[in-house]
Structures are given as C-alpha cells and as structure tokens.
N, C-alpha and C positions, 0 to 999 in steps of 0.2 A: 277599813282597808281600798281597798281601791279593786274593781276586776277591771281586767284590761283584755285585750285580743294578744299581746303581750311577753304572757306568759304562759310557758310550754309544761311548765312545775308549776304542779297548784297544791300549797299547802298550809291547814289547818287544824287545831288540834292535834300536834304531834302525828299526824298521819300524810302522807306526803301520798299524791298521784302523777305519775308520768303515763302511765300507759293503762287506757281502757278496753276489753273485748268486751262487742257485742255478738251475742250470740242467736242468731237470725233475722234476714236480712232484708226479710220485705217492709213496707210500707214504714211500719215506725221505725222496723230496726236498724233497717239503714240510715233514716232520718235522724236519728237519736245520735250513729256513728258518727254523720254532720255535724252535729250541735257539738258534741265533744272536738273534732277537729275545729271545726269554732273558734272556740275558747283555748287554742295552743297545743293539744295533747295529741297521740301518737298512738291510732286507734285497729285494732283488730275485728276485722270484720269477718264472723265467718256463715257458713250457712248448710247445706247437708248436701250432699254428692248425689246427682240424678242413677237411677235405676233403671235408665232406658237412653237412649240417644233419638233427638228431633233429625226431622228430616232433613233437617240441612247441615245436621254432621255426619248421618249416615253418605251424601252424597258426596260428605267427602273424604269417604273411607276413614274416619275416625274410628276409635274405638272409646269405651267406657275407661280406662282408664288413659286416656290423654288428660296432660296437665287441662287444657282449655274446655275439654268438658267435665271435667269433676269439678270444675269451679263455676261451670256454667250458669246455677242459677243465683249465684253471690254476684260474676256478674252481670248479668238480666237487670238486678237490683239497683245495682250500683251505676249500671246507665243509666237507667230512668229516674233515681234521685239525684241524676248529675241534669237530667232535663225538665224537674220541678219546676211547676209556678205553681203560688212563688215560689222562692231557690231557696236550698234548704243549708245552701251555703253563704256563707257573707264573700266569697267571693272564689270564685272559680280554681284558681289556685292553693285553696285550702284541700283540695281532693287529698293531693300526696302527700296530704296526714294521714290518709285510712289505707293500710294492710288487705288483701282480700285472701280468704282460703278456706276450706272447705271442715268439716269437724272429722272425719278421718285423717288427714294430713294433717291440720294444723291445731289441732286441739291442744296438742303436747306445748303448745307456745304459751299456753295459760300459763304456766309457772310463771311467765315473767311479767305478769297483768298484775297492776294493783287494787284494782275492778275488774266486777262480771259482770254483766248485764244481760240479766235470756231478757228475749224477746221474742220467742217461738211462737206458733199457735195456740193460743188457748181449749190443749185441752193438758189434764191433770196429768194422766196417763206419757205424754208425749215429754212434758216440761220435768217426769220426776226420773224419765229412764237421760235424760240429757245430764239432770243434776248427777245420776250414777256415775256419768262416765267423766263430767267435771270432778268431781271430785277425787279420781284416780289421778288426779293431775295440776289440781292448784295446790299451789303453797299455804301453806296453815298462815292465818291472819289475813287474808284476801279477802275483799269486799266482794259478796258474792248478792249479787238485787235482783230481783223479779217487776217486766216494766208487765205484769197482768192487771186488766181492768174489771177483778174480779173474783177470782178462785182463792180462797184464805189461807191466807202464810201458814198456818198449823197444820194443812195438806201437803202443802206445798213441800215443807220443812220434816216433812215426815219420814224416818227412816236414815236421814241422816246422821252425821259423826255431830261431835258436841263443835267441833269447832265452826264444821260449817251451821250450825243451827244460830249459833253466837256472831258471826257476822251475815247471817244471811236476814234480809227483810223485802218489806216491796219498792220501788220506786217507779210511782204509775205517771209516766209523761203524757200532755194531752196534745195532739195530732192539730196541727204539725208543732212536732218541738219547738223548731226554733222560736214560732209565734207566740203559740200559748203557755203563758207566765206559770202553769199550776203545775208542781212537783207534787203528789202526795207521799209520803214515807208513811207506810203500814211495816210497825212492828210484829214480829211473830212471837210465840208464847219464850222464846229462849233468847229474843236476841238482844245480846250488851246494850245498855241504856246507852253508853259512850258512842256506840257506832251511830243511834240514833243523833243522838246531837252531831255529831258529824256531820249525818248526810242533808240534815235541815241547816247547816254553819254553809254546809257546801252549796250548797246548790241556791242558797242566797244570793255569795259571796261570789261564784266562778262560774256557774251558768245562769245566772239572771233568774231565777224563778221565786214565787213566791211558795213556799214550802211550808205545808201544810201535814200537819202531824193528827191521823187516821185510825181509829180503830177495826181491829181485823174483822168489820162487818159488812154484808152483800151490798158491793155496789161501791164501797168506801163512803166519803163525802160524796164529791161532785155527782158522780154517775146515778146516789139513789135520791138527790133532790134532781140534775134535771133531768133526767129520763122521768119520773113521775110530774114533772111540770111539764113536758113536751105532750108525753101521754095525754094527762088531762086535760092541757089546751086542745089539743086534736079534739077529743069528748065532748068536748065545752061547745066548740067547732062548729061540729058533727050537729048536735042538739039546739042550737040556736040559726044554725041554718045560713053559715056563712061559707063565705067562700074563701077558698084559698088565699088568694090573693086580697082578701081584705084580713086576713089574720097572720097576713105576711107584714104585713103595714101595720096593726096595731102591737104585733111584737117585734119591732126592728126600732129605728133610732127613736123613737117618739115616746118608746119607756128608758131609753136608753142602753139597750139589747144590738146588736148588727143588724146587718143590712139585711142578711139573709132569711129573717126573721122566721117560723116555727116549720112551716112546711119543703123550704128552699131546705133549710139548715138541714131537716131529712132524708132529703135527696142529696145531699152532699157526701153527709153523714155514709148514708146507705141504708135505706127502714131494713136491712137483714139483721145489722148489728146494733143498734135500737130494739128491734125484739130478740134478738138473744137476750140480752141485758134484764127487758121486761119481764119476760119470760123466766128468767132463772128468779127475779122480784119478786114474782107473784106464785114463789110460794115459800115465802116467808109467814108461817104462823104468829110470830109474834110482831107482827106490824098493822095495826088496829085498821090502814086502809090498804092495805096489800092489795085488793083488789082495783084500787087507782092502776095500779098496771097492769090489765086485764088491757087487750087489744081490742081499738075501738073496731067500727062494722068497717070501714076507709083502711086502716092498716090489713084486716083480712084478708080482705078482698087485693089487696096490693100483694101480697105477698102471695095469693093464689094466682094471680097474674104473672107470679114474678117481675112483675114493675117495683124496681126494688130503689131506682136513683137515679143519678149520673153515672152508675158504673153499667146499669144493662142501658140507656139510653133515654126511660121518662122512669117518672115516680108520679109525683105531684103535680110535676112541672115537665113538658116534652118539647123540646127542640125540633122543627122543623125548617124547610124552604119556604116560600111562595118563589110561583110565576115568575118573578122576576131572581130566582136567587138567592135572593133578601132571607136573614135569618128570624122567625118567629116563634115567638115564645108563647105555646100554650100553654091550657093551665085545666087541671082536672075537676072535674063540677061534682063535687062529692054525691047529687043527688040523681045524676045518670050516668056517671061512672064514664062520663068521654071527656074529650079534649075540645076543648074554644078557646078562642084567642083570647088570651089574658087579656084583662078588662083595668081600668084606672080606678082607685078606691076612693069614695067620700063619705064621711062620717060629718054629723054637725059637732060631737064631741071632739074631732079631731081637728077642725077647723075654730076652734075656741080653744084652741091652745099652740098655734101659729106664731102669738104674742110671748109666749111664756118659756124665754130662751133658758131657765132655770128648771132644769128635769127635777126637781125634788119640787117646786113648785107647782108642778106641771099634774103629781100623782092624785092631786086633792079633783083638780078640776075632768080629770078622766073619770074615775068614779063617781062623780056625782053625774055622767051623762045618763041624758035621756033613752037614749036609741041601744041599739044592738049592742055598740059597742063599750057603752056606761055597762049594761048589764053580762057583756064580756068578760070585762075589769073584773068588776065588783064579784065573780063568780071564780076566775083563775086566783087573783089575788088573795081572797079569801079562803081558797084552799091553800096554796102554795103558802102563807104565812102559818094556819094551822098546820100542817104536815111536819114544816120544819120542825115548832114548838116541840112537838113529839119526838122528832126521835134527840131530844138533849134528854139522859145521856145515854143512848143506847149508841148513838156516832160518833160523837164531841159531846165532851164533859161543856167545852164556852160554847156560845156562839155565833163571835167571832169565828171559830176557824169555817165555820157554816161557808157564812157570806166569804172570806176567803176562796173558798174553793168555788166558789159556783162562779161568784166576778170574774177568776183567772183561768176557770180552764172551760168557759161559754162565752167570754168575753165581755158578761153584762159590767154597767157602769157601780151601780151600785147593789147591794145583796139582798136578802130576803128583808133579814131587820134592819138594814137600813133603811129601804123603802118605806119599811113601816114604823121606822119614825120619822119618815118626813110624811108622814098623813095624822103623825101622834097615835103613843101606846092604844088606847083611851077607843079610839076611836076606828084602830084595826079589830079590837076584839068586839065592838057591835058591830063592824063588816063583816066578820066571821060566823058571831048571831044569827048575825040575819041570815045567812046559807044554811041554818040549821045543824052548824058543826059548835063547836067549843076550843079552844087553846089551851095547850097543858094549863096544870095548876102551877104551875108557878111564874107564871104572866099573870095570872090571878095577886099570886101572892107578892110579884115586885111592886103594881100598882096599889096592892093594901098599905104596902110598907110604905108609901111613899115617892116610889123611884118611879121617874115620868116616861124614862127614855133608856132604848138599850143600847146607847154612845153617849158617851158627851166631850166635850173640849176641855181642859183643864192643863193650864201651865204648858201650852203649848203641844201637848200630845195625846192622841186619843185612847180614850179609855172606853172598854167594854162594861154591861153588867154581870159581874160576876155570879150565879143565881146560888151556890153553896155560904157563901159567906154574905148575901145582899152586899153590897159595897160596889164601887167601879176599880177597874184594875187598867194598869197600860198596856196594851197587848203585846206581847212578849216577841223579842227582834225587833220592835220599830222604837226602841228606845234612843238608836242613832239616826235617825230620820229626822230630814226636816220637813216636813207638810205644809206647805202654805195655806190651806185651809184649815189646819187647826192653829193658825197665828192669825188671827181674827183682830187681834187684842195686837198687836205690836206693829200697824199697820199708821205708820208716818206720814205718807200723804197717796192722795188717790184723783183723778179725775177719772172722767166717762169709760176710759180707755184702756187707764192704765192703773196699778197698787202695787207703793212701794214697801215694803216690811222690813223692820227690823231683823232678820236672824240670828245675832247673837255674834261678838266675840268681834266689834267692830264694819260687821258685813251687812250690807243692805240688799237686798233681793226685789228685781223690778219684775214684776206680772204686769204682761199683755189684757186686756179684757174687751178687747173688742172682737168684732165675728171672724172667726179663722184666724183671730189673733193678728189682722192685716193693719200696715202703717198707714194712719191717717192723720192729722194734727195732733189728735189729745195720744196717742202713743209718740207720738216726735216729741212731744211736750213732757211728756214722761222720761223720754231715754235723757233726754240736756237736765230736767229738772234733778233724775238720783242721781247725775255723774258729777250736779254741781253740790248736792247734799251729803253724797258721799266725798268728794273732796274737803270739806267743809268740819264734818266730825266727826268722819265715819277712814275707816282704814281699806278698801275694799266695794265694790261693788258684782251682784253675779245676776245675770238677765236667761231667768228658767221662769217656766207655766209649771200647770199640772195640767192642761188641755188634753182632752184622750182624741185631738182633731189634728193640733199643728203647734208649733213652737208660733211658727209665722208662715201664711201664705204671702206673702208681701204687702206690696204694695195696694189701697187703697182704688182700685181700678176704674172704682165709680165717680169719685171727683176727678180723676185725671180724664173719663170721657167728657165728663161735663163740662169743664173747660178747655178740650178740646174743640166739641161741640159749637162755642158759642166763641174759638178762636181765642181765648184770652190766654194768646203764648208768653205774654208777660209773667201774668201768675204760673204759669207749666211750669215757665223757666226759675221762678223763684220758689215754686211747692221742690222741684231738683237741687237746687242751690243748696237749702235749707238742708233736705233730707244729705245732701253730699258731708256740709259742718257738722249734721250730726253724728254721720259715721266716722267724721273725722277727730267729731271731740271723744268719741268711743278710744277709737287711738290714742289716743294724742293727752289724751288726763293726767294727774299728780296720780292718778291711786290706780292697781290694775283690775280692769274688767275682762268677767269670763263670762263666758257663751253656757248655757247647758241647752241645744238645743234635742230635739228629737223628735217623732213622727215628721211631718212637714217642713221643712227649711227651706222658701224658696223662692228666689227674686232678694227682695229687698232683707225675706229673714235671713238668706244665704249671708247676703252682704255685709249684713250683721257681725255672724262670726267670725266673717272675715276679717274686719278690722278689732276681733278681742284679742286682748291679750296670751288667751289660756281659752281654748275649748273644753272643754268636757261633756262629751257626746252620748246619748245611748246610741246602744249596737244597731236601736233599729230605727235612725237619723234619715232619710232620704232628702240627699241637697242638692242644688243646682241649681243654675242662674236661666232663669226660666224665659226673659223677658221676652226673648224673640219671637214665641209662639204668641204673643200678641203684637207684634210685629214693630216691637221696637227695640233696645240693647241696654244690658243693666247699667244705668248709669245712677246708684248709689255709690259710685266706689269699687262698686263689682269687676269691671271691664280694667278700670288701675290696678285694679290687686291682680289680678289674674295675671296682666303682662307685667309685674313688679313679683311676683315668685316664678312668673317664668324665666325672669333675667336670675334670680338667683340660682336657680337650676344649671344655668346655663353653667356653674362654676362644676356640674358632676360630670364635665368631658365629656358626653350627650353631644350630636348633632342640633346648633341651638334654633333651626329652623324647625326640626323635626317636635322640641319637646314646645315651643312657639305651636305647633302644627293640633298639636293633641289636645292642649290647649282653649285654641280655636275652635276646635271642632266640638270638644262638650259644651263651648258657650251656644255655637251656632246650629246644633242641633237641640238646644233647649232638655239636654240629657238630666236625670236627675240619678245621682245614688241610689242602688236598693239596699245600701246598710252603709252605718260607719267607715267600717272601710274600704268601701268603694270608695265614699268619699273622700277619705283618706289618701286612696290610689290616683285621686283625679285632682289633688291637691288643693281640694277644700277645704280639708284637714291636714294643719302638718305633723309631720311627725312625732312632737316633742310632745303633742295634744294629747288627752285621754277617750278614751272609750269604756264606758261603764254598762256590762252586762244588764244589772235592774235598774227598771225606772224606778222603786221608790226611793233608791240613792243617789238621783240624780243630781240635788240640789244640796243632800249633804255634800257628794263629793265635789262640786262645781264651790259650795263653800270652804273646803276644807285647802282647792287650789290657788281661791282668791289670797287665803289666810297664810301660805309657805310664800306665794310671791311677796306678800306684802313682808313677811319676817325675814325673808331671804334681802330687805335693803332694792327692796322697788324702784328703779328711776324713771321718772318719765321721760318716756321716747324725741327723736325728734322726729321733723316731716323727712321725708326723702327727698335725696337730690340724686341719686343712683341707680337709677334704673334706666337697663339698658335696653332700646327698644330697635327694630332691625328697618326702620324707614320704609324707604321703595321698592328696599328687594324683597322684603316680609313681604309689600305688600302684593307686587311682584308674582310670589310664589300663590299666594292665597286667590290673584284674579283667577288664575290658570285654571287655578283643581273647583271655585266657584259657577267658572263660564263654561266649565267640561258639566258639571251636573245639570248646567242649568240646559244648553245644548240639548242633553239627555234625556229634558223631560223629566231629570229628579226632584226639581225646586220650580217655583215662578218665577215671574217676574220680580213680585214684591218680595220673596221668596232673598232674590238674587241683591237687590237694592238692600235686603238689611244685611249679606254676611260682605257686602261692599262697605259698608259703613261701620260694620265690628272690624272690620281687618283693618282700616284708614286708624281707627281708635287705638287697634292694639299693638296698631306697630310703629305710633305716635305721630301720624299722620305724614305730608308728603315731605319727610327728610331723603339729602340726596345718601346719606351712606348711617348704619347701624353706628347711634350714640349716645349718652345718656341723658336724661330727662330728670324732671322733677315731679313729682305726686300732684301737683296745682295745675302742671301744664295737663297730664291724663285727664286729671278729672275734667278740666274746663275741653277738650274733648268729646268725653262722653256725653255731658251736657248738650255739648253742640248738635252733635248725632242725633243725640235720646230729643229733641226739639224737635227738632226739622224731619224727625221722622211722625213725632205724634201729631203732624199739621195731616199727614200720609190719609187717601181716602181710606185706603186697604189696612189700616192700621185701625182705622176708628173703626171698621169692618169686622174685624177680630176682634177687638175690646167689647164691642157689640156681641157677638156672640156668645162670649163668655161668661158676659154678665147676663145674660137673656137665658140662655140653656147649660151654664156650666161647659161647653164644648170647645172645643179650640177649632178653629176655623182655616183652613187651607186656601187660600184665595191668591 
C-alpha cells in the first residue's frame, strides 16, 4: 500500500481517519499536528485560555474575552512551529490544514474528530482533568491517545468509561516528529487489541514511522535504554577523565550515531528533560541496575547552576563571540567546571578505523584499542549490552523491538543487539564478564543451544532469535519490505562502485556503493550494465540504495578536478558526454526505470531521477541541481531536462517567462528542496511521481511502480524534438536580472559568468525568436558551457575548497 502526501483521507483495517485533534500546542503538540497536516489530514490544535493579559494586550486595551487573547497561547505556539528549523511542515502551504482553538471554546469540536491526541504537560493530574472534559464531548469509538513519555497508561485511564478505556493507549512520538521515525505504541490494561493493530499499521503506512509495541513499563523502551546509555556514558567519561569533545567524537558517526554525540545531544534535548526521566527511573526497585540512573557529579552541578543546555544558553557547551564578533564554541571542563575553547580530538584507536568504511567491521577495532578510547568503548558497550539483556521480558518479549526503538528513536544506525552481533555474541559475553558483569541467563542458554547470533538473513528476510522457542522468526511487519542488506545471495553483477540485485518479479535493483554514492566510472558502468541486463532478461529496473547519507551526492569532483588541473579538456568532454549518454540511456531504455531517491539527491543524483520513467521518493528527500556552487552548470542532462519541463508547463496558462525564471533561479541559486514535497513544487519530482513516508518501504514501493509500468504496457519513448525555448528574449530577461544583482554586489564576477552561461543554455542559445529544439541540441549546449567553465581558475578554486574542507567557496 502506498503512503503518499495526496491522501487527505486515510483508512486501514475498517477505520477511517479524516480529522485529528491535538490537545496541547507545545513543542511536541504543535509538531505532531504539523506531521498530520503533512500527510493531508485536517487538524484541530487546541490549548488553554490565558488567565491574564500580557503587556502588549494591556497596551491595546484588550480583555480576556477577546478572541485573539483567548487563542494567544496556541497562536504563539503555532507561529513558533512555522519558524522552526528544521521545518516541521513539508511545505508552508500545509499550514492551512491546521485550525487553532482553545479548550474552553472549541472542545465541543472533538465530537467531529476521528482521533484525539493529548500532548499536554507531563503531569498526571492535569492529563486526568483534561480527559474528564474530553469524555463529555467525545463521540463513542473515537481514538484517544496520549503522547506521554513515561506516565503509565493504567494511571492515565483510571476513572474513565469503558468505551474510553477500550479506545485509549499511548502513542509516544519522538522529537522532532517529522524526522525521528520512532512511534511507541503502549496499550493500557483495557485497550482493545484491534486498536493496537490499527495504530501499528497506521503509523507505518501513513505516518512513515517504525511502530514499536511497548509494555506499560517506566520509560517504555527507547527512553529506558537511551537514558541509561546517556547517563552511564557521562559517568564513564568522568571516571576516565575524558573531555566533553572527546566523548562526543567517540559517540558520534564513528559508531554509527548522530554527529551530536552525547553531550551535545544533552544540550539540545535539555538536561532537565534527561534528569526528570532519570529521577523517575532510578526509583524502580525491580531494576537490578537502577543505580545507573543516578545523576553523575557533572549533571548534578549543571542542574544546580541551571545550565540546562541550549534553552538556557549554556550547558556542556556554550556559544560566545570573540573580539571580532566571530562565534566561538566553548566546552565545559568537567574537572574545573570552567569553559574553554573547544579542542580537536585525536585518539590512536580512532585513527586506526579511518580506512574502515564498513560500520560493523569497525567495532572490533574500537573495542581492541589500547588507549582511553578503547577502555571507554569496552566499559560502555559491555554495560549497554548487559542492561539490554536484563530488560527482556520486562519491557519487551522480543529483542528486535529494543533495537528498533533505540535506532529510530535516537538515530543510531545499529541497535544494541545488532552491534553485539557485529563483534560476535561469544566475544560480547566475554567483554561483559571482563567488566565484572553478566548478561541475562537466556544469552548463555542461546549459545549453549548452538545459536551464535541474534539475527540472521534467510530467504531474503531478516530474522531475529526468539527466546521462548529458541528459533529464528521473521520480524513481524517486515514481510513486505525489500531490504537489500538481506539479499546478498541475489547479486547478479557488481563492481567496486555498484551492485545489481535481483529483487524478484522480474525487477532488478541497482545499488551505488561509492563514497556518498557519487558518480565515478564504476557507477556509470553499473548504470549501463544494469539497463542492458534488465533489457535482456528482466522487465524493469529500480535505482535505489539503503545509505543513511545519500541517494547520490552527484559527480565525483576529484576526477574532474584532476583532469581540469592537467588541462585534459578532451577527457572532461568525453566524461560529460558519457554521463549524458548514460542519462539518456536511462530515459530511452526498452524497460521502465524507477528512481528511489532519499536523503541527498544532488547534482547528478538529481539528474538521474529527472530521467527516470517514475520517481518514488522518500518524503525526506533533499534534491537539487547544485553545480553552480562549484562554478559549473548541470550538464548531465539537468539543464536540458528543466528546459523541457518548463516547455511542458507553458501549457498551464502562466506567463512562459515567469515559469522559466522560477526554474532558472532554482538552478542559479543551487537551491535544494527541504522535502520531497518541495522537490515536487520545484518540478524536480512530477505530479505523477510518488512520495513514500516510510523509508523502509521505499524500494518495495519503487519495485511495485516498475511492475505496474511493465504490466500496463510500457512503450519505449522516443527522443524529444518539441522543446520550446525562449532564445534571445529569455536571455535578455535573465541578463537584466543578473546584471542588476551583480551591480548590487549580491553576486561575484564569477557568479555572473556562470549565470550567463546557464541562461544561454536554458534559453536554447542565441536564437532570434522562441522556437522548438531537440534534446540533443540542448545537451550539446550544456556540455559546451560545462567544458568552458571547467577551465576557469575560479571554478577550480571552488572545487578545491569543497574537496579539501567540504565548504563551498564564493569567489
């Protein structure tokens, strides 16, 4: 089933959701409302009525009965959501789907809602009081759920009617709801199992979430494991004398976790939030490791100083400005409790893993380190592994739910049991025992029974070790997923930069394997080979991968830079011509080609999707033609294709030059979409293309699109000869605009030169009047422009800056 942005009514398992109400407009409530608006629903967002006027309202002579005053809290929260960065909405226009109101005037409107989500302050008395008011107006059968991060369901539902309790449970979103994939579903003692089934399915299909069924235990799953890990990491850091910067480096991307690491994450979340959860969890008498939630000395001292992180302007880090007004990041010294300039981190253990791209292979090297980094990893990993084993069956009967919650709730690439598998289960046990601890008995029993891993791939499906039956079972809900990692036996061809999988039903999938999935010779070869094989023995091709970094960050600039420095312009010309031919091969193959972009699809990555027969994009796709940023123009058919799309749009009745100007500006400013929806508004994704919210379903949905195209009688298209271009008329318009920007010093001399080249190509060259041209004509123009710009000194400076420091240069 396809999850798209174009379905304002969503239905699954005999329950239809048209309207959703969110009670509480704070950071979580307003952003949950935004995400439901993202999927096309009408949303009612309510909050309390103020009990006093603020100074601005008093100055205007308003009263507490004024409608603007009564909705002030929800209005302010809504405006803050609209300004949030990263954005909560896929498109600003989706804000119109959210209606604002307050609990006194608008609560009666809950009678028209299909789902009511409570997201008010984490106080049991306040939530219960609100539920009593809700029950007076709620129609029987309406879903009612709480976004609580830890208050037990049985306490929240106490005193409510049978119908309320049967339709009530926890739906715990993680912040920010648009981006973090975890949705914990927590049944209450009387929740109808059918409601749980519905929410598990709905969250997956329509909200794009990994829905994890939790037990009604303190902290549920993610916060129980995540907070324990965070507090213990800080404790070990203090005991080993590690710095804040060192720990954040050790707990970041090198171990497959977000760049924020540990201390930066604490500052972003707010130390008080972490401390509140930890203080509740430390009270659990049944938890054998509850002392691990006791606050460390630095946490206690920060709380005393009220240095809570970003919300108070300082925490483990502090931003300040130097004498020149430049922002400087200071880090807290955990020994002296003074701030000092942030230092670069260097460990021999980290240096030894630089050449190891495979995350799983990295862990054994990290754990074998002889320095403080190695000791840090041994202590924290052993503690995390052991703690997770003892939480089964308390918080979850199955180990895969623990991994699913921790990875999608905190952005880890691998869960605790997946990481343990990477070093070997027996070695993990030895690691734990070396720290004077023991895992739960079921781990010993598993090894004694001859099972040596927590997961295994079999028949293209990922299976987990089921403790009660001592057997492997397919992870429920993943039966319809197509996961390339589980299909290693289905590779039909590969080279150093690409692999081609048979994903069944006559469809192939090409996976890029270069750094950031950039286009080099191996990827180009993979594209050509995959199309040839698909045309010969299959009926469709999907181009997709499971990278967490990029679908493709575009061309391999290092190769281009090398040729340009050596002034090998014939080689550059050949390289661009070959890339253009490959894009056109994808466009004009005899089988359907489907692109499945996600995360970054930049430059050539964008161009490939522009030439696919169908695009099935993940909702979080950041797409754009960004070549101007390195002093070039799109020359893999990108400029040509956008000229063609402008030509097609001329039929809409809008002024032709306005349409072309919008497209020109997107390219000239190297604008990147902030969502797949915005990519559609920028015409990089067509109205007929699909947007999928659940990343895990992306390749399966793309495969289905390829099957549909094939079964609907796919006919090989013919090269276009009908692209209308504007010629001198368009060039004159663009030159006037970019010259004015240059005179106003908004763009540099080199920016001016690039923009003029782009204008020349996208307008079809120096033609006396608007007319139609062929695709090949435009391809030749963009290749010539690219070639001339690649010889410019300032273009080489821009490329060098990006290659050396990863930063764009405006020269």
